[in-house]
N, C-alpha and C positions, 0 to 999 in steps of 0.2 A: 506739254504743260496743260494741266487741267483748268477748267473754268475758274475754280476757286483760286488757283495759283496765279492766274492772270489778274484777277481782282486784287489779290495780295500785292502784286507788283505795283499796281496803281497807288495803293495806300502806302506801301513801304517807301515809294519814291516821292510821296507828297504831291502826286499829280491829279488827284481826284477833283474835277472841276465842279462837283456838286458839294464839296466841303467848304462852307463859307463862314464857319465859326458861329453860326446862329441858326435858329429854325427858319423855315420859309415863312414869310409874312402871311401867305395864303392859309397856312395851317394854323398859325396863331389866330387868325380871324375866324376860322371855323370853330375853334375852341371858345372864343369870346361870344360867338353867336349861339352856343349851346348845341353844336352838332357832334360833339364828341362825348360819348356816354359810356358808363360801365367799364367792363374789361376791354383793354385796347391792345391791338397788335400793330407793330410797326415793322412791316416786312421790308427787307433791303435797307436796314436802318443806318448803314454807313457809319459815320462818326457819332451817331446817337443823339443828335440835337433834339429831335422830336420826342424821343423816349425820355430824355432828360427833362425837357420842358414839362411834359405831361406828368411825369413822376413828381416833380416839384409842386405841381398844382394838385396833387393828391389822387391821381388816377392810378389804377392797377394796370401797368403797362409792361409788355414784353417786346423788346427789340430783337429781331433776328437778322442775320446776314450770312451769306454763303462764305464770306471771306473771314478767316480767323484773324487776319491783320486788321480788318475793319472792326471786329468785335473787341480786339485788344485796344484799339484806338478809342472806341466808344467808352470802354471802361475807364481808361485814363482820363478822358474828357469829363466823364461824370464825376470822378474823384476831384479833379481840378475845379469843377464848378460847384462843389459842395453838395452833390447829390449821389453819394456812393451807393445808395440803396437802389439806384436804377438798374434794371435787370436786362442782361443781354445774353444771347446764346448763339452759337454757330448753328445755322440751319438752312435748309433748302426750301425756298418758297414754293417750289414746284411739288414738294412732298412735305406738307406741313404736318401730316400724320396725327400723332396723339398729344399735341400740345394743348388741347382743351378747346373750349368754345369762347368766342369773343363777341362783344356787343358792337365794337367799332374797329375798323381797319383804316389806318392812315398810310396810304401808298404815295410816297413822295418820290417821283422819278424812278419807279421800278417798272411799272406796267409798260412804259414806252420802249423798254429795251427789247421787248418781244414783237416790235412793230413789223419786222421782216421774218418772223418765225411763227407762223400760224399754229403749228403743233405745240410749241412751248407756251404760246399765249393761251390756247385752249386749256392746257394742263394747269397753268397758273390760275386761271379763273375757276376751274373745277376744284383746285386745291383750296382756294379761298372759300368756295361754297361749303366745303367740308368742315370749316372751322368757324364760320360766322353763324351766329344764332339766327333762327327765323325772325325776321323783322329787324335784324341788325344792319348796320350801314358800312359801306365801303366808300371811302373818299379817295379819288384818284387825281393826283396832280401830275400832269404829263406835258412834255414839251410839244408845242403846236407847230404844224407845218405852215401856219399862216404867214410866217416870215422866215427868211433864211437864217441859219445859225449852226452852231456845232451840236453834236449829240444826235441821238435818234429822235426824229420829229414825226409826229403822226397827225392824221386827220381825225376829226370828231366822229366820223362814220365808223372808224375802227373800234372806238369805245362802244358805240351803240351796238355794233354787230357782236362784239365779244361778250357783252352782258345782256344778251337778248333772251336767254333761256334760264329760268330759275331766278331771275332778278327783275327788279323794276328800276329803270333809270328815272330818277326823280328830278334831277337837274344836271344840265351840262352847258357850260358857257366859258367864255374867255377869262383868263386869269394871267398872272405874271409869275415868272420863276427867276430867282436870283442865283447866279452861278459865278464862276470866275474862269478866265482863260488861263490855262496851264499849258505846259509843253505837249501834253497828251492831245489837246484839241487846237493847238495854235494854227495849224494849217487850215483846218475847217473854218476857224474864226476869221482868218485873213481872207478867205474866199467869200465870206459873208459880209466883209467890210467892217468887222468888229475890231476893237483894239487888240494889240498883240499880247497883252497881259492885263491882269487886274479884273475887277468886278464887272459883271454884265447883268442886265435886266432884260429878260426876253419873254415873248408871248408863250402862253401855256393854256392848257385846258384844265378845268376843275369840274369833276363829276361827282355827284352824290347818287349812290346806287344802293337800293335796299334788297336784301335777300328775301325771297318769297318762301312761304312754307313749302315743304317738299310735297 
């Protein structure tokens, strides 16, 4: 089974713990504070909540995901929410290629999946560097290892090290991430003392990173 097929299975079974039916509050706050500008990329867009939100607000946004099932769900979600013009494409965030240049990247719970994969992490960061305009911003919302829980959880040092060359880390601090316990993560949730199902609010990191001129 390919990586895309594994992600397809999660979406097809309704087991994605990051699909909560709304955008992450931390991302909404970034937009209210004026940190999202110009052309926007939403890598690993999942069910498309952030692409839908920003499209509705008038931004030029592209959501991409490796999973065709995720992209199909995002398109249905956009139509149901009255934002059929929201754009989604199947694409590999490790090979962003010729999709154009962006002023802002909103990474919600993608970066941390490379926490135990240094090669993939380096490739992802380099891929971002190739599509972010000099002076553009990358926002990373990632699960934090400051408390136990489900999913890949990382330390802040991993973010600092990964964006040390060709980038300026402008801000990095604690935030919150909203998810839900599904069958996919029920065992991990139980070990962390979390409810066996339903919504959860967990600690996260929020980083603002600026691409330096080449």
